[in-house]
DRENVOTOR-998219 format. One line per field, with one value per residue (C-alpha): x, y, z. Coordinates in steps of 0.25 Angstrom, whole numbers. Last residue first. Example, Ala and Ser with C-alpha at 12.3 -4.5 7.8 and 13.67 -1.06 7.14 Angstrom:
<kemars>
x <- [55 | 49]
y <- [-4 | -18]
z <- [29 | 31]
</kemars>
This chain:
<kemars>
x <- [14 | 4 | 0 | -11 | -22 | -26 | -20 | -6 | 0 | -9 | -4 | 10 | 10 | 5 | 15 | 27 | 22 | 21 | 35 | 41 | 35 | 39 | 50 | 41 | 34 | 19 | 12 | 23 | 13 | 20 | 20 | 5 | 2 | 10 | 6 | -9 | -7 | 0 | -12 | -22 | -13 | -12 | -27 | -31 | -22 | -28 | -42 | -37 | -31 | -44 | -47 | -33 | -32 | -22 | -13 | -9 | 2 | -5 | -16 | -5 | 0 | -15 | -16 | -6 | -11 | -25 | -20 | -13 | -26 | -34 | -46 | -58 | -65 | -63 | -53 | -46 | -51 | -41 | -48 | -38 | -37 | -23 | -19 | -17 | -11 | -8 | -2 | 6 | 12 | 16 | 22 | 30 | 42 | 34 | 21 | 29 | 37 | 24 | 19 | 32 | 32 | 18 | 21 | 34 | 26 | 15 | 25 | 33 | 24 | 29 | 43 | 54 | 44 | 48 | 35 | 27 | 37 | 37 | 21 | 21 | 29 | 22 | 8 | 13 | 18 | 5 | -2 | 6 | 2 | -12 | -9 | -3 | -15 | -24 | -16 | -18 | -33 | -33 | -25 | -35 | -43 | -31 | -26 | -33 | -31 | -16 | -17 | -26 | -15 | -5 | 7 | 21 | 22 | 27 | 19 | 6 | 9 | 11 | -2 | -10 | -6 | 3 | 10 | 0 | 4 | 17 | 30 | 39 | 31 | 19 | 26 | 31 | 18 | 11 | 22 | 20 | 5 | 6 | 17 | 8 | -4 | 5 | 10 | -4 | -8 | 4 | 1 | -14 | -10 | 0 | -11 | -21 | -11 | -8 | -23 | -31]
y <- [103 | 93 | 84 | 89 | 99 | 100 | 89 | 90 | 83 | 71 | 69 | 72 | 61 | 51 | 55 | 55 | 41 | 36 | 41 | 35 | 21 | 20 | 10 | 1 | -4 | -5 | -18 | -24 | -29 | -21 | -9 | -10 | -12 | 0 | 9 | 6 | 8 | 22 | 26 | 22 | 29 | 42 | 42 | 40 | 51 | 60 | 57 | 59 | 72 | 77 | 89 | 94 | 104 | 94 | 94 | 80 | 71 | 68 | 60 | 51 | 49 | 47 | 35 | 28 | 33 | 28 | 14 | 14 | 19 | 7 | 11 | 7 | 20 | 18 | 22 | 8 | -4 | -15 | -28 | -34 | -40 | -39 | -27 | -14 | -17 | -31 | -29 | -18 | -27 | -37 | -27 | -19 | -12 | -9 | -4 | 4 | 11 | 14 | 21 | 28 | 34 | 39 | 45 | 52 | 57 | 63 | 69 | 76 | 89 | 91 | 91 | 82 | 70 | 63 | 65 | 58 | 47 | 44 | 45 | 35 | 24 | 26 | 24 | 12 | 5 | 7 | 3 | -10 | -13 | -12 | -21 | -32 | -32 | -33 | -44 | -52 | -49 | -54 | -67 | -71 | -68 | -61 | -61 | -74 | -80 | -79 | -86 | -97 | -98 | -102 | -92 | -93 | -80 | -86 | -100 | -92 | -83 | -95 | -102 | -89 | -87 | -76 | -82 | -76 | -63 | -63 | -71 | -62 | -49 | -58 | -66 | -53 | -47 | -59 | -60 | -45 | -47 | -59 | -53 | -41 | -49 | -57 | -44 | -38 | -51 | -51 | -36 | -39 | -51 | -43 | -32 | -43 | -48 | -34 | -31 | -22]
z <- [-23 | -17 | -29 | -38 | -35 | -49 | -58 | -64 | -52 | -54 | -69 | -65 | -54 | -64 | -75 | -65 | -60 | -74 | -77 | -65 | -68 | -82 | -79 | -72 | -85 | -85 | -85 | -77 | -66 | -55 | -64 | -67 | -53 | -48 | -59 | -57 | -42 | -45 | -53 | -42 | -32 | -40 | -43 | -28 | -24 | -34 | -29 | -14 | -18 | -26 | -16 | -17 | -6 | 1 | -11 | -15 | -11 | 2 | -6 | -10 | 4 | 9 | 0 | 8 | 21 | 18 | 14 | 28 | 35 | 30 | 20 | 28 | 25 | 10 | -1 | -1 | 8 | 11 | 10 | 1 | -13 | -19 | -28 | -20 | -6 | -7 | -21 | -16 | -5 | -15 | -24 | -13 | -20 | -33 | -25 | -15 | -27 | -34 | -21 | -18 | -33 | -31 | -17 | -23 | -35 | -26 | -16 | -27 | -27 | -12 | -16 | -10 | -8 | 4 | 11 | 0 | -2 | 13 | 13 | 1 | 8 | 22 | 15 | 7 | 19 | 26 | 14 | 13 | 27 | 23 | 11 | 19 | 28 | 16 | 10 | 23 | 23 | 8 | 12 | 22 | 35 | 42 | 56 | 62 | 48 | 50 | 63 | 57 | 46 | 57 | 61 | 56 | 49 | 36 | 37 | 40 | 29 | 19 | 24 | 24 | 9 | 3 | -9 | -19 | -13 | -20 | -16 | -8 | -7 | -4 | 7 | 13 | 13 | 19 | 30 | 34 | 35 | 43 | 52 | 54 | 58 | 68 | 74 | 75 | 82 | 92 | 95 | 97 | 106 | 114 | 116 | 121 | 131 | 136 | 138 | 130]
</kemars>
């Protein structure tokens, strides 16, 4: 690839990331309904046709934000798992980190799990950042556990329910630690539970 083409690719990647960052910031400040191509083009100072040369609509922008979010989530969960003082505490630490992430980044969490996107879950096309985030849950279970993937799915599903119900004020936030302790205890009591 020539130096000119490499520069163009770098500039394109920079514009792409600029648009994704602007969409995320606008969503965090005003909600996803405020994220329009007109608002984004004003914010990043590129024309709407330039935006459409990167993304073919809002769902594609939300998908790009979601994939960025999965990268952040994977790193956040990994830090929590590795920082657990005792190996048996890794699952609780990862679960707590997941709920913290959902609470601290509500618009990003919506992009990742609530809004329509073309991000594929549990398939051959699942993006590596999503696989990495899921892998942090899997790594909380013993390697000899044949059901560690299933256990990770159940934990993730339950946490998602807790996050969404808490965010919509359908369950009180003050009981979150008790719910989390109960969930982890139920999984820990199964054969081949979390890594000891």
